[in-house]
BAKOL-171966 format. One record per atom (N, C-alpha, C, O): x, y, z; chain; residue number from 1; atom name; residue in one letter. Coordinates in Angstrom, 2 decimals. Each point is the difference from the previous one (the first is absolute). Last residue first. Layout:
# residues N
- X, Y, Z, A, NUM, CA, A
...
This chain:
# residues 133
- 107.90, 101.14, 105.54, A, 133, N, K
- 1.42, -1.23, -0.17, A, 133, CA, K
- -0.41, 0.19, -1.18, A, 133, C, K
- 0.53, -0.59, -0.94, A, 133, O, K
- -3.33, 3.58, 3.70, A, 132, N, L
- 0.25, -0.72, -0.68, A, 132, CA, L
- 0.93, -0.89, -0.01, A, 132, C, L
- 0.15, -0.53, 1.11, A, 132, O, L
- -2.23, 3.17, 3.08, A, 131, N, K
- 0.49, 0.12, -0.92, A, 131, CA, K
- -0.08, -0.80, -0.99, A, 131, C, K
- -0.76, -0.89, 0.39, A, 131, O, K
- -2.05, 3.70, 3.40, A, 130, N, T
- 0.17, -1.27, -1.02, A, 130, CA, T
- 0.76, 0.33, -0.92, A, 130, C, T
- -0.19, 0.93, -0.78, A, 130, O, T
- -2.45, 1.68, 4.47, A, 129, N, K
- 2.02, -0.25, 0.25, A, 129, CA, K
- -0.33, -1.20, -0.32, A, 129, C, K
- -0.28, -0.87, 0.83, A, 129, O, K
- -2.54, 4.14, -1.56, A, 128, N, G
- -0.67, -1.48, -0.06, A, 128, CA, G
- 1.17, -0.62, 0.28, A, 128, C, G
- 0.21, -1.05, -0.62, A, 128, O, G
- 0.02, 5.07, -0.51, A, 127, N, L
- -0.64, 0.42, 1.09, A, 127, CA, L
- -0.66, -1.52, 0.58, A, 127, C, L
- -0.80, -0.19, 0.92, A, 127, O, L
- 3.77, 0.05, -5.07, A, 126, N, S
- 0.71, 0.83, 0.99, A, 126, CA, S
- -0.75, -0.21, 1.47, A, 126, C, S
- 0.56, -0.54, 0.96, A, 126, O, S
- -2.83, -0.60, -5.07, A, 125, N, L
- 1.08, -1.17, 0.55, A, 125, CA, L
- 0.67, 0.98, 1.12, A, 125, C, L
- -0.37, -0.31, 1.13, A, 125, O, L
- -1.69, 3.45, -3.09, A, 124, N, L
- -1.43, -1.20, 0.21, A, 124, CA, L
- 1.12, -0.82, 1.12, A, 124, C, L
- 0.19, 0.15, 1.21, A, 124, O, L
- 1.88, 2.73, -4.46, A, 123, N, H
- -0.31, 0.18, 1.54, A, 123, CA, H
- -0.90, -0.64, 0.67, A, 123, C, H
- 0.10, 0.07, 1.23, A, 123, O, H
- 1.75, -1.25, -5.70, A, 122, N, K
- 0.55, -0.37, 1.14, A, 122, CA, K
- 0.26, 1.06, 1.57, A, 122, C, K
- 0.82, 0.00, 0.92, A, 122, O, K
- -3.83, -0.04, -4.55, A, 121, N, F
- -0.25, -1.11, 0.46, A, 121, CA, F
- 0.74, -0.27, 0.62, A, 121, C, F
- -0.25, -0.84, 0.86, A, 121, O, F
- -0.17, 5.29, -2.17, A, 120, N, E
- -1.16, -0.52, 1.14, A, 120, CA, E
- 0.12, -1.34, -0.35, A, 120, C, E
- -1.12, -0.46, 0.21, A, 120, O, E
- 4.21, 2.04, -2.91, A, 119, N, A
- 0.32, 0.30, 0.73, A, 119, CA, A
- -0.84, 0.09, 1.64, A, 119, C, A
- 0.49, 0.12, 1.12, A, 119, O, A
- -1.68, -2.16, -5.51, A, 118, N, P
- 1.35, -0.04, 0.87, A, 118, CA, P
- 0.17, 0.31, 0.84, A, 118, C, P
- 0.08, -0.83, 0.90, A, 118, O, P
- -4.60, 1.02, -2.65, A, 117, N, R
- 1.15, 0.80, -0.14, A, 117, CA, R
- 1.33, -0.52, 0.45, A, 117, C, R
- 0.48, 0.68, 0.90, A, 117, O, R
- -5.71, -2.73, -2.01, A, 116, N, L
- 0.89, 0.47, 1.04, A, 116, CA, L
- 1.70, 1.22, -0.47, A, 116, C, L
- 0.28, 0.33, -1.16, A, 116, O, L
- -6.54, -2.78, -0.99, A, 115, N, P
- 1.36, 0.38, -0.10, A, 115, CA, P
- 0.91, 0.64, 1.59, A, 115, C, P
- -0.62, 0.60, 0.87, A, 115, O, P
- -3.87, -3.62, -1.32, A, 114, N, A
- 0.71, 1.00, 0.38, A, 114, CA, A
- 0.62, 0.21, 0.08, A, 114, C, A
- 0.55, -0.13, 1.10, A, 114, O, A
- -4.31, -2.57, -0.68, A, 113, N, V
- 1.18, -0.42, -0.49, A, 113, CA, V
- -0.11, 1.36, -0.90, A, 113, C, V
- -0.85, 0.42, -0.79, A, 113, O, V
- -3.09, -0.55, 3.39, A, 112, N, S
- 0.32, -1.08, 0.00, A, 112, CA, S
- 1.84, -0.80, 0.05, A, 112, C, S
- 0.47, -0.92, 0.67, A, 112, O, S
- -3.67, 6.18, 0.13, A, 111, N, L
- 0.62, -0.68, -0.88, A, 111, CA, L
- 0.81, -1.46, 0.02, A, 111, C, L
- 1.22, 0.16, 0.01, A, 111, O, L
- -3.92, 3.11, 2.76, A, 110, N, R
- -0.63, -0.85, -0.34, A, 110, CA, R
- 0.52, -1.16, -1.46, A, 110, C, R
- -0.50, -0.97, -0.58, A, 110, O, R
- 2.32, 5.36, 2.99, A, 109, N, S
- -0.02, -1.30, 0.56, A, 109, CA, S
- -0.76, -1.24, -0.28, A, 109, C, S
- 0.25, -1.06, 0.58, A, 109, O, S
- 2.06, 5.78, -2.49, A, 108, N, H
- -0.71, -0.87, -0.55, A, 108, CA, H
- -0.22, -1.75, 0.68, A, 108, C, H
- 0.24, -1.10, -0.52, A, 108, O, H
- 2.90, 4.30, 2.15, A, 107, N, R
- -0.89, 1.00, -0.52, A, 107, CA, R
- -1.09, -0.81, -0.65, A, 107, C, R
- -1.04, 0.54, 0.37, A, 107, O, R
- 4.09, -3.19, 1.97, A, 106, N, V
- -0.56, 1.51, 1.40, A, 106, CA, V
- -0.44, 0.61, -0.81, A, 106, C, V
- -0.78, 0.75, 0.59, A, 106, O, V
- 2.97, -4.64, -2.58, A, 105, N, L
- -1.35, -0.45, 0.75, A, 105, CA, L
- -0.75, 1.27, 1.33, A, 105, C, L
- -0.82, -0.02, 0.92, A, 105, O, L
- 4.10, 1.00, -5.07, A, 104, N, A
- -1.42, -0.07, 0.40, A, 104, CA, A
- -0.95, -0.47, 0.36, A, 104, C, A
- -1.20, 0.15, -0.24, A, 104, O, A
- 5.15, 2.48, 1.21, A, 103, N, I
- 0.24, -0.51, -0.34, A, 103, CA, I
- -1.90, -0.33, 0.03, A, 103, C, I
- -0.91, 0.45, 0.70, A, 103, O, I
- 3.47, 3.56, 0.84, A, 102, N, E
- -0.45, -0.73, -0.79, A, 102, CA, E
- -0.32, -0.73, -1.10, A, 102, C, E
- -0.16, 0.40, -1.15, A, 102, O, E
- 2.04, 0.34, 5.99, A, 101, N, T
- -1.79, 1.09, -0.06, A, 101, CA, T
- -0.61, -0.45, -1.67, A, 101, C, T
- -1.17, -0.32, -0.23, A, 101, O, T
- 6.37, -0.81, 2.50, A, 100, N, L
- -1.58, -1.33, -0.40, A, 100, CA, L
- -1.39, 0.67, -0.72, A, 100, C, L
- -0.84, -0.45, -0.78, A, 100, O, L
- 4.40, 2.44, 3.02, A, 99, N, Q
- 0.88, -0.40, -0.81, A, 99, CA, Q
- -0.91, -0.67, -1.04, A, 99, C, Q
- 0.00, -0.13, -1.22, A, 99, O, Q
- -0.96, 1.80, 5.82, A, 98, N, D
- 0.19, 1.04, -1.27, A, 98, CA, D
- 0.14, -0.33, -1.55, A, 98, C, D
- -0.35, 0.67, -0.97, A, 98, O, D
- -2.18, -3.15, 5.04, A, 97, N, D
- 0.95, -0.07, -0.55, A, 97, CA, D
- 0.50, 1.62, -0.99, A, 97, C, D
- -0.67, 0.56, -0.87, A, 97, O, D
- -3.81, -2.83, 2.96, A, 96, N, D
- 1.07, 1.47, 1.31, A, 96, CA, D
- 1.60, -0.15, -0.70, A, 96, C, D
- 0.90, 0.52, 0.67, A, 96, O, D
- -4.33, -3.66, -2.87, A, 95, N, K
- 0.06, 1.48, 0.25, A, 95, CA, K
- -0.06, 0.58, 0.46, A, 95, C, K
- -0.73, 0.98, -0.15, A, 95, O, K
- 2.77, -4.77, 0.52, A, 94, N, I
- -0.41, 0.28, -1.50, A, 94, CA, I
- 0.11, 0.42, 0.25, A, 94, C, I
- 1.11, 0.33, 0.42, A, 94, O, I
- -1.93, -1.47, 3.71, A, 93, N, T
- 1.07, -0.13, -0.06, A, 93, CA, T
- 0.50, 0.43, -1.55, A, 93, C, T
- 1.19, 0.30, 0.08, A, 93, O, T
- -5.72, -2.01, 0.54, A, 92, N, A
- 0.81, 1.41, 0.64, A, 92, CA, A
- 0.81, 0.35, 0.10, A, 92, C, A
- -0.12, 1.22, -0.13, A, 92, O, A
- -0.60, -5.42, -1.68, A, 91, N, L
- -0.96, 1.20, -0.82, A, 91, CA, L
- 0.55, 1.38, 0.50, A, 91, C, L
- 0.63, 0.88, -0.59, A, 91, O, L
- 3.02, -5.05, 2.06, A, 90, N, N
- -1.60, 0.58, 0.59, A, 90, CA, N
- -0.71, 0.52, -1.15, A, 90, C, N
- 0.88, -0.15, -0.85, A, 90, O, N
- 3.55, -3.05, 0.75, A, 89, N, V
- -0.62, 1.99, -0.06, A, 89, CA, V
- -1.28, -0.48, 0.28, A, 89, C, V
- -0.57, -1.04, -0.34, A, 89, O, V
- 3.50, -3.10, 1.95, A, 88, N, P
- -1.15, 0.10, -1.07, A, 88, CA, P
- 0.29, 1.85, 0.12, A, 88, C, P
- 0.37, 0.45, 1.08, A, 88, O, P
- 3.54, -3.38, 0.14, A, 87, N, E
- -0.96, 0.95, 1.24, A, 87, CA, E
- -0.49, 0.40, -1.14, A, 87, C, E
- 0.72, 0.63, -0.77, A, 87, O, E
- 2.38, -3.91, -0.76, A, 86, N, K
- -0.32, 0.09, 0.73, A, 86, CA, K
- -0.66, 0.80, 1.18, A, 86, C, K
- 0.10, -0.32, 1.19, A, 86, O, K
- -1.87, -1.17, -6.04, A, 85, N, F
- 0.52, 0.75, 0.83, A, 85, CA, F
- 0.82, -0.51, 0.90, A, 85, C, F
- -0.31, -1.19, 0.06, A, 85, O, F
- 0.20, -2.60, -3.45, A, 84, N, A
- -0.70, 0.73, 0.74, A, 84, CA, A
- 0.45, 1.17, 1.42, A, 84, C, A
- 0.73, -0.22, 0.97, A, 84, O, A
- 0.87, -2.60, -6.30, A, 83, N, T
- 0.14, 0.20, 1.48, A, 83, CA, T
- -1.51, 1.35, 1.32, A, 83, C, T
- -0.50, 1.13, 0.02, A, 83, O, T
- 0.76, -3.48, -5.23, A, 82, N, V
- 1.70, 0.67, -0.12, A, 82, CA, V
- -0.39, -0.04, 1.82, A, 82, C, V
- 0.32, -1.19, 0.07, A, 82, O, V
- -3.75, -1.03, -3.42, A, 81, N, P
- -0.10, 0.43, 1.14, A, 81, CA, P
- 2.30, 0.40, 0.05, A, 81, C, P
- 0.96, -0.62, -0.46, A, 81, O, P
- -4.21, 0.40, -4.34, A, 80, N, E
- 0.29, -0.99, 0.69, A, 80, CA, E
- 0.37, 0.60, 1.81, A, 80, C, E
- -0.34, 1.19, -0.04, A, 80, O, E
- -3.13, -0.26, -4.99, A, 79, N, I
- 1.37, 0.17, 1.21, A, 79, CA, I
- -0.05, -0.93, 1.27, A, 79, C, I
- -0.86, -0.62, 0.63, A, 79, O, I
- -2.13, 1.55, -5.92, A, 78, N, D
- 0.71, -0.56, 0.82, A, 78, CA, D
- 0.96, 0.12, 0.93, A, 78, C, D
- 1.11, -0.25, -0.47, A, 78, O, D
- -5.13, 3.70, -2.87, A, 77, N, V
- 1.38, -1.05, 0.63, A, 77, CA, V
- -0.11, -0.61, 0.77, A, 77, C, V
- -0.90, 0.23, 0.80, A, 77, O, V
- -2.91, 1.09, -3.94, A, 76, N, C
- 0.27, 0.43, 1.04, A, 76, CA, C
- 1.61, -0.55, 0.00, A, 76, C, C
- 0.36, -0.88, -0.77, A, 76, O, C
- -5.11, 2.47, -1.63, A, 75, N, E
- 1.21, -0.51, -0.70, A, 75, CA, E
- 0.25, -0.40, 1.54, A, 75, C, E
- -0.94, 0.13, 0.78, A, 75, O, E
- -3.61, 1.51, -4.15, A, 74, N, W
- 0.74, 0.19, 1.13, A, 74, CA, W
- 1.20, -1.38, 0.22, A, 74, C, W
- -0.05, -1.08, -0.60, A, 74, O, W
- -2.59, 2.28, -2.82, A, 73, N, R
- 0.24, 1.46, -0.12, A, 73, CA, R
- 0.56, -0.06, 1.42, A, 73, C, R
- 0.50, 1.00, 0.51, A, 73, O, R
- -2.96, -5.07, -2.67, A, 72, N, T
- 1.51, 0.54, -0.43, A, 72, CA, T
- 1.03, 1.13, 0.51, A, 72, C, T
- 1.22, 0.04, -0.20, A, 72, O, T
- -5.07, -3.73, 2.18, A, 71, N, D
- -0.04, 1.53, -0.80, A, 71, CA, D
- 1.22, 0.04, -0.12, A, 71, C, D
- 0.86, -0.32, 0.83, A, 71, O, D
- -2.18, -3.18, 1.61, A, 70, N, D
- -0.31, -0.32, -1.48, A, 70, CA, D
- 0.66, 1.39, -0.72, A, 70, C, D
- 0.60, 0.02, -1.07, A, 70, O, D
- 0.57, -1.41, 6.41, A, 69, N, T
- -1.29, 0.51, -1.18, A, 69, CA, T
- 0.69, -0.14, -1.18, A, 69, C, T
- 1.21, -0.04, -0.19, A, 69, O, T
- 1.26, -0.79, 3.73, A, 68, N, T
- -1.10, -0.16, 1.10, A, 68, CA, T
- -0.74, 0.22, -1.20, A, 68, C, T
- -1.11, -0.45, 0.28, A, 68, O, T
- 5.52, 0.42, -0.97, A, 67, N, S
- -0.52, -1.59, -0.57, A, 67, CA, S
- -1.34, 0.33, 1.34, A, 67, C, S
- -0.21, -0.87, 0.84, A, 67, O, S
- 2.83, 4.67, -3.61, A, 66, N, D
- -0.54, -0.25, 1.19, A, 66, CA, D
- -0.53, -1.34, -0.31, A, 66, C, D
- -0.60, -0.27, -1.04, A, 66, O, D
- 4.89, 1.68, -2.46, A, 65, N, Q
- -1.66, -0.14, 0.29, A, 65, CA, Q
- -0.63, -0.36, 1.44, A, 65, C, Q
- 0.40, -1.09, 0.41, A, 65, O, Q
- 4.27, 3.63, -0.54, A, 64, N, H
- -0.48, -1.29, -1.23, A, 64, CA, H
- -1.39, 0.29, 0.19, A, 64, C, H
- -0.52, 0.96, 0.56, A, 64, O, H
- 5.21, 1.69, 1.28, A, 63, N, A
- -1.11, 0.12, -0.41, A, 63, CA, A
- -0.47, -1.27, -1.03, A, 63, C, A
- 0.56, -0.38, -1.03, A, 63, O, A
- 4.23, -0.20, 3.37, A, 62, N, E
- -0.85, 0.73, -0.50, A, 62, CA, E
- -1.66, 0.01, -0.21, A, 62, C, E
- -0.55, -1.10, 0.04, A, 62, O, E
- 3.40, -2.08, 3.71, A, 61, N, N
- 0.17, 0.24, -1.18, A, 61, CA, N
- -1.21, 0.94, -0.74, A, 61, C, N
- -1.20, -0.17, 0.21, A, 61, O, N
- 3.68, 0.09, 4.21, A, 60, N, S
- 0.27, -1.13, -1.42, A, 60, CA, S
- -0.35, -0.49, -0.78, A, 60, C, S
- 0.60, -0.89, -0.61, A, 60, O, S
- 0.67, 4.85, 4.63, A, 59, N, V
- -0.95, -0.04, -1.46, A, 59, CA, V
- 0.34, -1.33, -0.48, A, 59, C, V
- 1.07, -0.05, -0.62, A, 59, O, V
- -0.90, 1.28, 5.99, A, 58, N, R
- 0.68, 0.22, -1.27, A, 58, CA, R
- -1.06, -0.42, -1.44, A, 58, C, R
- -1.13, -0.45, -0.12, A, 58, O, R
- 0.57, 2.55, 5.72, A, 57, N, A
- 0.03, -1.50, -0.70, A, 57, CA, A
- 0.89, 0.64, -1.74, A, 57, C, A
- 0.36, 1.11, -0.40, A, 57, O, A
- -1.35, 0.19, 6.45, A, 56, N, V
- 1.02, 0.32, -1.50, A, 56, CA, V
- -0.16, -1.82, -1.13, A, 56, C, V
- 0.32, -1.19, 0.07, A, 56, O, V
- -2.71, 3.79, 5.33, A, 55, N, G
- 0.65, -0.70, -1.25, A, 55, CA, G
- -0.18, 0.08, -1.35, A, 55, C, G
- -0.91, 0.41, -0.72, A, 55, O, G
- -1.53, 2.14, 4.69, A, 54, N, V
- 0.53, -1.50, 0.28, A, 54, CA, V
- 0.67, -0.60, -0.17, A, 54, C, V
- 0.28, -0.88, 0.81, A, 54, O, V
- -2.83, 6.11, -0.46, A, 53, N, I
- 1.00, -0.60, -1.26, A, 53, CA, I
- -0.23, -1.10, 1.17, A, 53, C, I
- -0.57, 0.27, 1.06, A, 53, O, I
- -3.93, 0.90, -0.08, A, 52, N, E
- 1.51, 0.47, 0.63, A, 52, CA, E
- 0.55, -0.64, -1.43, A, 52, C, E
- -0.59, -0.75, -0.78, A, 52, O, E
- -3.84, 1.83, 3.76, A, 51, N, K
- 0.40, -0.19, -0.97, A, 51, CA, K
- 1.50, 0.43, -0.33, A, 51, C, K
- 0.60, 1.00, 0.37, A, 51, O, K
- -3.94, -4.22, 2.71, A, 50, N, P
- 1.24, 0.68, 0.54, A, 50, CA, P
- 0.48, 1.15, -1.82, A, 50, C, P
- 0.75, -0.66, -0.71, A, 50, O, P
- -5.09, -1.79, -0.17, A, 49, N, G
- 0.30, -0.39, 1.35, A, 49, CA, G
- 1.03, 1.69, 0.69, A, 49, C, G
- -0.37, 1.15, 0.22, A, 49, O, G
- -0.18, -1.52, -5.17, A, 48, N, I
- -0.97, -0.01, 0.59, A, 48, CA, I
- 0.39, -0.77, 0.91, A, 48, C, I
- 0.75, -0.85, -0.48, A, 48, O, I
- 2.16, 1.47, -3.10, A, 47, N, S
- -1.34, 1.29, -0.26, A, 47, CA, S
- -0.84, -0.51, 1.22, A, 47, C, S
- -1.10, 0.47, -0.28, A, 47, O, S
- 6.80, -1.56, -0.44, A, 46, N, H
- -1.44, -1.12, 0.05, A, 46, CA, H
- -0.89, 1.56, 0.69, A, 46, C, H
- 0.29, 0.80, 0.90, A, 46, O, H
- 4.00, -1.51, -4.70, A, 45, N, Y
- -0.97, 1.39, 1.16, A, 45, CA, Y
- -1.36, -1.24, 0.58, A, 45, C, Y
- -0.86, -0.65, -0.60, A, 45, O, Y
- 6.00, -0.10, -2.16, A, 44, N, I
- -1.41, -1.00, 0.09, A, 44, CA, I
- -0.55, 1.26, 1.20, A, 44, C, I
- 0.64, 0.34, 1.00, A, 44, O, I
- 3.68, 0.76, -5.30, A, 43, N, L
- -0.74, -0.09, 1.62, A, 43, CA, L
- -1.06, -0.56, 0.11, A, 43, C, L
- -0.69, -0.01, -1.01, A, 43, O, L
- 4.37, -1.33, -2.98, A, 42, N, V
- -1.30, 1.01, 0.96, A, 42, CA, V
- 0.16, 0.47, 1.10, A, 42, C, V
- 0.98, -0.19, 0.71, A, 42, O, V
- 3.03, -0.92, -5.26, A, 41, N, L
- -1.19, -0.35, 1.49, A, 41, CA, L
- -1.20, 0.71, 0.17, A, 41, C, L
- -0.40, 1.04, -0.53, A, 41, O, L
- 3.10, -3.42, -3.74, A, 40, N, D
- -0.01, 1.28, 0.54, A, 40, CA, D
- -0.79, -0.28, 0.93, A, 40, C, D
- -0.89, -0.84, 0.02, A, 40, O, D
- 2.29, -2.12, -3.44, A, 39, N, G
- 0.42, 0.03, 0.96, A, 39, CA, G
- -0.01, 1.01, 0.88, A, 39, C, G
- 0.97, 0.08, 0.75, A, 39, O, G
- -3.08, -0.34, -4.89, A, 38, N, R
- -0.03, -1.28, 0.59, A, 38, CA, R
- 1.03, 0.39, 0.58, A, 38, C, R
- 0.64, 0.53, -0.90, A, 38, O, R
- -3.54, 3.15, -0.46, A, 37, N, S
- 0.51, -0.76, -0.72, A, 37, CA, S
- 0.60, -1.23, 1.25, A, 37, C, S
- -0.44, 0.04, 1.15, A, 37, O, S
- -3.36, 3.96, -1.75, A, 36, N, M
- 0.55, -0.38, 0.94, A, 36, CA, M
- 0.70, -0.73, -1.11, A, 36, C, M
- -0.50, 0.08, -1.13, A, 36, O, M
- -3.23, 2.29, -0.26, A, 35, N, E
- 1.79, 0.48, -0.21, A, 35, CA, E
- 0.91, -0.98, 1.13, A, 35, C, E
- 1.19, 0.33, 0.01, A, 35, O, E
- -5.79, -1.15, -0.09, A, 34, N, R
- 0.66, -0.40, -1.78, A, 34, CA, R
- 1.50, 1.11, 0.02, A, 34, C, R
- 0.97, 0.03, -0.76, A, 34, O, R
- -3.80, 0.14, 4.69, A, 33, N, M
- 0.01, -1.42, -0.05, A, 33, CA, M
- 0.96, -0.02, -1.60, A, 33, C, M
- 0.94, -0.76, -0.23, A, 33, O, M
- -3.09, 5.09, 1.66, A, 32, N, N
- 1.20, -0.53, 0.46, A, 32, CA, N
- 1.11, -0.87, -0.05, A, 32, C, N
- 1.21, 0.17, 0.07, A, 32, O, N
- -5.73, 0.50, -2.19, A, 31, N, N
- 0.98, 0.54, -0.94, A, 31, CA, N
- 1.34, -0.49, 1.03, A, 31, C, N
- 0.91, -0.74, -0.39, A, 31, O, N
- -5.04, -0.74, 2.60, A, 30, N, R
- 0.70, -0.67, -1.29, A, 30, CA, R
- 1.08, -0.03, -0.85, A, 30, C, R
- 0.67, -0.91, -0.47, A, 30, O, R
- -2.76, 4.13, 3.73, A, 29, N, A
- 0.65, -0.75, 1.02, A, 29, CA, A
- 0.69, -1.51, -1.00, A, 29, C, A
- 1.04, -0.61, 0.23, A, 29, O, A
- -3.92, 4.10, -2.43, A, 28, N, Q
- 1.18, 0.20, 1.11, A, 28, CA, Q
- 1.09, -0.56, 0.38, A, 28, C, Q
- 1.20, 0.19, -0.21, A, 28, O, Q
- -5.72, -1.55, -0.69, A, 27, N, Y
- 1.50, -0.17, -1.33, A, 27, CA, Y
- 1.37, 0.86, 0.03, A, 27, C, Y
- 1.13, -0.20, -0.45, A, 27, O, Y
- -5.32, -2.92, 3.73, A, 26, N, N
- 0.36, 1.58, -0.72, A, 26, CA, N
- 1.31, 0.13, -1.08, A, 26, C, N
- 0.98, -0.68, -0.32, A, 26, O, N
- -2.21, -4.01, 3.13, A, 25, N, R
- -0.71, 0.70, -1.18, A, 25, CA, R
- -0.43, 1.60, -0.29, A, 25, C, R
- -1.00, 0.33, -0.66, A, 25, O, R
- 4.21, -5.20, 2.36, A, 24, N, V
- -0.01, 1.35, 0.43, A, 24, CA, V
- -1.10, 0.99, -1.04, A, 24, C, V
- 0.38, 0.38, -1.11, A, 24, O, V
- 0.59, -5.40, 1.94, A, 23, N, G
- -1.44, 1.13, 1.24, A, 23, CA, G
- 0.45, 1.20, -0.48, A, 23, C, G
- -0.64, 0.95, 0.44, A, 23, O, G
- 5.56, -4.58, -0.16, A, 22, N, D
- -1.64, 0.35, -0.46, A, 22, CA, D
- -0.74, 0.98, 0.36, A, 22, C, D
- 0.32, 0.82, 0.86, A, 22, O, D
- 4.50, -2.23, -0.34, A, 21, N, W
- -0.78, 0.91, 0.63, A, 21, CA, W
- -1.41, 0.42, -0.71, A, 21, C, W
- -0.58, 1.08, -0.15, A, 21, O, W
- 3.44, -5.63, 0.57, A, 20, N, E
- -0.40, 0.42, -1.14, A, 20, CA, E
- -0.17, 1.17, 1.24, A, 20, C, E
- -0.05, -0.36, 1.18, A, 20, O, E
- 3.54, -2.08, 0.93, A, 19, N, T
- -1.00, 0.38, -0.44, A, 19, CA, T
- -0.53, 0.58, -0.71, A, 19, C, T
- 0.54, 1.11, -0.06, A, 19, O, T
- 3.26, -4.30, 2.95, A, 18, N, S
- -0.05, 0.56, -1.05, A, 18, CA, S
- -1.85, 0.47, 0.09, A, 18, C, S
- -0.80, -0.66, 0.67, A, 18, O, S
- 2.60, -1.33, 3.10, A, 17, N, Q
- 2.07, 0.61, -0.71, A, 17, CA, Q
- -0.61, 0.64, -1.08, A, 17, C, Q
- 0.60, 1.03, -0.27, A, 17, O, Q
- -3.60, -3.01, 3.65, A, 16, N, E
- -0.59, -0.42, -1.11, A, 16, CA, E
- 1.13, 0.40, -0.68, A, 16, C, E
- 0.01, -0.54, -1.11, A, 16, O, E
- 0.11, 2.04, 5.40, A, 15, N, R
- 0.24, -1.42, 0.08, A, 15, CA, R
- -0.56, -0.50, -0.99, A, 15, C, R
- -0.41, -1.13, 0.29, A, 15, O, R
- 1.13, 5.68, -0.09, A, 14, N, L
- 0.99, -1.12, 0.35, A, 14, CA, L
- 0.40, -1.16, 0.10, A, 14, C, L
- 1.08, -0.60, -0.04, A, 14, O, L
- -5.12, 3.14, -0.99, A, 13, N, L
- 1.52, 0.60, -1.59, A, 13, CA, L
- 0.79, -1.36, 0.70, A, 13, C, L
- 0.24, -1.08, -0.54, A, 13, O, L
- -3.46, 1.71, 4.57, A, 12, N, D
- -0.44, -0.58, -1.96, A, 12, CA, D
- 0.90, 0.33, -0.77, A, 12, C, D
- 0.33, -1.17, -0.23, A, 12, O, D
- 0.46, 3.86, 3.33, A, 11, N, D
- 0.06, -1.26, 0.55, A, 11, CA, D
- -0.61, -1.35, -0.56, A, 11, C, D
- 0.54, -1.10, 0.10, A, 11, O, D
- -1.80, 5.72, -1.98, A, 10, N, F
- 2.10, -0.35, 0.90, A, 10, CA, F
- 0.56, -0.55, -0.10, A, 10, C, F
- 1.05, -0.05, -0.65, A, 10, O, F
- -6.30, -0.85, -0.20, A, 9, N, S
- 0.54, 1.23, 0.46, A, 9, CA, S
- 1.28, -0.47, -0.51, A, 9, C, S
- 0.27, -1.13, -0.42, A, 9, O, S
- -5.24, 1.07, -1.04, A, 8, N, Y
- 1.13, -0.37, -0.94, A, 8, CA, Y
- 1.09, 0.99, 1.38, A, 8, C, Y
- 0.06, 1.23, 0.12, A, 8, O, Y
- -5.34, -0.88, 0.93, A, 7, N, A
- 0.16, -1.31, -1.40, A, 7, CA, A
- 1.66, -0.42, 0.01, A, 7, C, A
- 0.15, -1.22, 0.13, A, 7, O, A
- -1.08, 3.40, 3.62, A, 6, N, G
- -0.10, -1.04, -0.04, A, 6, CA, G
- -0.50, -0.79, -0.86, A, 6, C, G
- -0.23, -1.21, 0.06, A, 6, O, G
- 2.99, 5.77, -0.02, A, 5, N, P
- 0.44, -1.20, 0.34, A, 5, CA, P
- -1.06, -1.53, 0.17, A, 5, C, P
- 0.57, -1.07, -0.17, A, 5, O, P
- -0.42, 4.89, -3.14, A, 4, N, E
- -0.56, 0.30, 1.03, A, 4, CA, E
- 0.18, -1.76, 0.38, A, 4, C, E
- -0.36, -1.03, -0.56, A, 4, O, E
- 3.39, 3.95, -3.21, A, 3, N, T
- -1.10, -0.91, 0.73, A, 3, CA, T
- -0.47, 0.28, 1.67, A, 3, C, T
- 0.49, 0.70, 0.88, A, 3, O, T
- 2.71, 2.06, -4.99, A, 2, N, K
- -0.60, 0.12, 1.00, A, 2, CA, K
- -0.24, -1.27, 0.43, A, 2, C, K
- 1.14, -0.39, 0.22, A, 2, O, K
- 2.72, 1.97, -2.68, A, 1, N, M
- -0.44, -0.58, -0.08, A, 1, CA, M
- -0.95, -0.18, 1.17, A, 1, C, M
- 0.50, -0.41, 1.05, A, 1, O, M
């Protein structure tokens, strides 16, 4: 999940402990959120400043109406923080890694919510020197 840290950062999520991932207005990104289940883990990527993966969050509430609009086409999920990456993984590192050349962050760079395969997720955790409990 991508975010602009000036609008909402992983530090904001850590402080608030939960948020509605609202404001997504792309059908593919919305559909990706519809596929999420409670308990699924997601990576948080800061898309401005140092472009990097900075943390792990968990889906705490499945897709529901986005509270920022009355338009029923738009849904969102709620997430809660799990852990910050020990070492953020920057976009250049991701692009240079042969195991990550097919991920949406590289191939569909404007997509704000994109799936990862389990092996890609695990590899990114490893690059970020981050272990989950």
